[in-house]
C-alpha positions, 0 to 999 in steps of 0.5 A: 500499500502506498505511503500518503507522502508517496501518493502527495508526491506523485500527485504533485508530479502529475498536477505539475506537468498538467499545469505546464501542458494546459497553456501550450495544449490550448494554444495548439487547439485554437490552431485547428478550430474555425470559431475559437482565436488565439485569445480564447486560450487566455481561458486556460490561464486560471486553470493552469494556475491552480494546477500549479498551485495544486502541485506546489500545495501537494510537494509542500505535503509530501515533503512535510510527511518524508520529514516525519518518517525515516526516509531522508530527505532525497530528491523524488517525484514530490521535488519534480512536482514543485519544480513544474509547478513553480514553472507552471505558475510563471507560464501562467503569469507570463501568459497574464502579462501578455494578455494585459500588453495585448489589451494596452496596445489594442486600447492605444491603437484604437484611440489614435 
């Protein structure tokens, strides 16, 4: 039977991977749809951010549970999940910045 810390570590890894894959997948899907444009992929930004936060929370839980046992502190799925969750959060932040810049340029372009 799997230990709770181990389940949290693998959950962190999986949610981190999902966080990183969400935005590129949303952008890829818009290329093959006639009714959706690239800006519609912005709906995936909160999904990527929530998955990144979940990955960080699960990695923290796994690390805390691992500290209470005799397993030691070796890098594993929880460490990788933490890095992937952080990268997913950075990707979501960069996507938000790009949408804000796009909106500013649209606003300035329509005023002049």
